[in-house]
C-alpha positions in Angstrom: 90.1 72.8 146.4 87.3 73.4 143.9 84.2 74.6 145.6 81.0 73.3 144.0 77.4 74.3 144.2 75.1 71.5 143.0 71.5 72.2 141.9 69.3 69.1 141.7 71.2 67.4 144.5 68.4 64.9 145.3 67.9 63.8 141.7 68.9 60.6 139.9 72.4 61.9 139.1 72.5 64.6 141.8 72.6 62.1 144.7 75.5 59.9 143.6 77.3 63.0 142.3 77.1 64.7 145.7 78.5 61.5 147.3 81.4 61.4 144.7 82.2 65.1 145.3 82.3 64.5 149.1 84.7 61.5 148.5 87.0 63.5 146.2 90.2 65.1 147.6 90.2 68.1 145.3 86.5 69.0 145.1 84.3 70.2 147.9 80.5 70.5 148.0 79.7 73.9 149.6 76.1 74.5 148.5 73.2 72.3 147.4 69.8 73.1 145.9 66.6 71.0 145.8 63.3 72.8 145.9 61.4 70.0 147.5 64.1 69.2 150.1 64.7 72.7 151.3 66.0 72.8 154.9 67.0 69.1 154.9 70.6 68.3 156.1 73.1 66.8 153.7 76.3 66.0 155.5 77.6 69.4 156.7 75.2 71.3 154.5 71.6 72.5 154.7 69.9 72.2 151.3 68.6 75.5 150.0 65.3 75.8 148.0 66.5 78.2 145.3 69.5 78.8 143.1 69.6 82.4 144.3 70.1 81.3 147.9 72.8 78.8 146.9 74.7 81.4 144.9 75.0 83.6 148.0 77.4 81.0 149.3 80.9 81.5 147.8 81.7 78.8 145.2 83.8 78.2 142.1 81.7 75.9 139.9 77.9 75.7 139.6 76.5 72.3 138.4 73.0 72.0 137.1 71.1 68.7 137.2 67.6 70.1 137.5 65.1 70.2 134.6 64.6 71.4 131.1 62.2 74.1 132.4 64.7 75.5 134.9 68.2 75.0 133.4 68.5 78.2 131.3 67.6 80.6 134.1 69.8 78.7 136.5 72.8 78.8 134.2 72.4 82.5 133.4 72.1 83.3 137.1 75.2 81.4 137.9 77.2 82.9 135.1 76.1 86.4 136.1 77.3 85.6 139.6 80.7 84.9 138.2 80.6 81.1 138.5 81.9 78.6 136.0 79.1 76.2 135.1 78.7 72.6 134.2 75.3 71.8 132.6 74.0 68.3 133.2 70.3 69.1 132.4 69.0 68.8 128.9 66.6 71.3 127.3 68.9 74.1 126.1 68.3 75.1 122.5 71.0 76.5 120.1 69.6 79.9 120.7 69.8 79.4 124.5 73.4 78.3 124.1 74.3 81.4 122.1 72.8 83.7 124.7 74.6 81.9 127.5 77.9 82.0 125.6 77.6 85.8 125.2 76.9 86.3 128.9 79.7 83.9 129.9 82.2 85.6 127.7 81.3 89.0 129.2 81.7 87.5 132.7 85.0 85.7 131.7 83.8 82.3 132.9 83.5 78.9 131.3 80.3 76.8 130.6 80.5 73.2 129.7 77.2 72.3 128.0 77.7 68.7 127.1 74.3 67.0 126.8 75.6 63.7 128.1 78.6 63.2 130.4 79.0 59.5 129.6 82.3 58.7 127.9 80.6 56.1 125.6 78.1 58.8 124.4 81.0 61.1 123.8 82.8 58.5 121.7 79.6 58.0 119.7 79.6 61.7 118.8 83.3 61.5 117.9 82.8 58.5 115.7 79.7 60.0 114.1 81.5 63.2 113.1 84.2 61.1 111.5 81.6 59.0 109.6 79.8 62.1 108.4 83.0 63.2 106.6 82.6 60.1 104.4 78.9 59.3 104.4 76.6 62.0 103.3 73.1 60.8 104.5 72.0 60.1 108.0 69.1 60.3 110.5 69.1 60.3 114.3 66.9 58.3 116.7 66.7 59.6 120.3 65.2 57.3 122.9 64.4 57.9 126.6 62.2 57.0 129.5 58.4 57.8 129.2 58.6 60.7 131.7 61.2 62.7 129.9 59.4 65.9 128.9 61.9 67.5 126.5 62.5 66.4 123.0 64.8 65.9 121.3 67.2 65.1 124.2 70.2 67.2 124.9 72.4 64.3 123.7 70.6 64.3 120.3 70.7 68.1 120.0 74.4 68.0 120.7 75.0 65.4 118.0 73.0 67.3 115.4 75.0 70.5 116.2 78.3 68.6 115.9 77.3 67.1 112.5 76.3 70.5 111.2 79.9 71.6 111.6 80.8 68.9 109.1 78.0 69.2 106.5 74.2 69.0 106.1 72.9 65.5 105.3 71.8 64.8 101.7 68.2 63.8 101.1 66.8 62.3 97.9 63.2 63.6 98.5 63.0 67.0 100.2 61.0 66.6 103.5 58.5 69.2 102.5 57.5 67.0 99.5 56.6 64.1 101.7 53.3 62.5 100.6 51.2 62.0 103.8 52.1 63.5 107.2 55.3 65.4 107.0 55.8 65.2 110.8 56.4 61.4 110.4 59.8 62.5 109.0 60.9 63.7 112.4 62.1 67.1 113.6 64.7 69.2 111.9 67.5 70.2 114.2 70.6 71.8 112.6 69.4 70.2 109.4 69.5 66.7 110.8 66.3 64.7 111.2 65.7 63.5 114.7 63.0 61.0 115.8 62.3 61.0 119.5 61.0 57.9 121.3 59.6 58.1 124.8 58.7 54.7 126.3 58.7 52.8 129.6 61.7 50.5 130.0 64.2 53.0 128.4 66.7 55.2 130.2 68.5 57.2 127.6 69.8 56.2 124.2 71.0 57.6 120.9 71.3 56.0 117.5 72.5 57.5 114.2 72.0 55.6 110.9 74.1 56.4 107.9 73.2 55.1 104.5 74.5 55.1 101.0 74.0 52.9 98.0 74.2 49.2 98.9 75.5 49.7 102.4 74.7 51.3 105.8 76.4 52.1 109.1 74.6 52.3 112.5 76.2 53.8 115.7 74.3 53.4 118.9 74.6 54.3 122.6 72.4 52.9 125.4 72.6 54.1 129.0 71.7 51.7 131.7 69.6 52.4 134.8 72.5 53.6 137.0 74.0 57.1 137.0 77.7 56.0 137.4 78.8 56.9 133.8 77.5 60.5 134.2 79.1 61.0 137.6 82.6 60.3 136.3 82.2 62.6 133.4 80.7 65.4 135.5 83.6 65.3 137.9 86.0 65.6 134.9 84.0 68.6 133.7 84.1 70.2 137.2 87.9 69.9 137.2 88.3 71.3 133.7 85.6 74.0 133.2 87.8 76.8 134.6 90.2 76.3 131.6 87.6 77.8 129.3 85.9 81.1 128.6 82.4 80.9 127.1 80.4 77.8 126.2 82.1 74.6 125.2 79.9 71.9 123.7 80.8 68.2 123.5 82.2 65.9 126.1 84.8 64.6 123.7 86.4 68.1 123.8 87.6 67.1 127.3 89.0 63.7 126.4 
């Protein structure tokens, strides 16, 4: 039985994930964190208000579905407490991931920092990496709901990092030579240009556009209003994270 501590248990993914863990035969929810729901009862558990309180309860895997502001400190606390970690929150930078990787390796625990636990989002990343081996120019469009505070999204950052393992994209006009407002060319993340859109009516989406002379290729992912795709992927990560030491990036690494 895998004992799970879930931070962000009352959130959009946290609530259905907690229910899925309770329904699973090989996974058990032993601790739950939600700052605003501290003291409330969830099944057989009393929700704690801090990660420190929750980590005092013996567990095997810590799952974070909190916020971009809290995720790094939460993950480091869990790793230092000897827990394997599944990161469902976005907001970690490459520098954050490197720091977490060093601490996790010292603690001999695994951390799955995926960015998006949807299988279809993972497939987009896999297809994009293959396309980058043949098409040398691309840009990324990251879309999300209006209230998402971090940009680019974890999904977009993950894609840019994966593409950097293949090659940097070619550009005809260097961005710094842009005539006008250079910020209109988007942010540079691992040498890829990312354009972040935050609007009502969106949930989470990712698009990558490849281009070369006389042709183009577009790959896109759009998440719907429900959390079901992320729950299944997170359960898979919970079951597999103990197989690793240090940080593993990319949901497709689990497929």
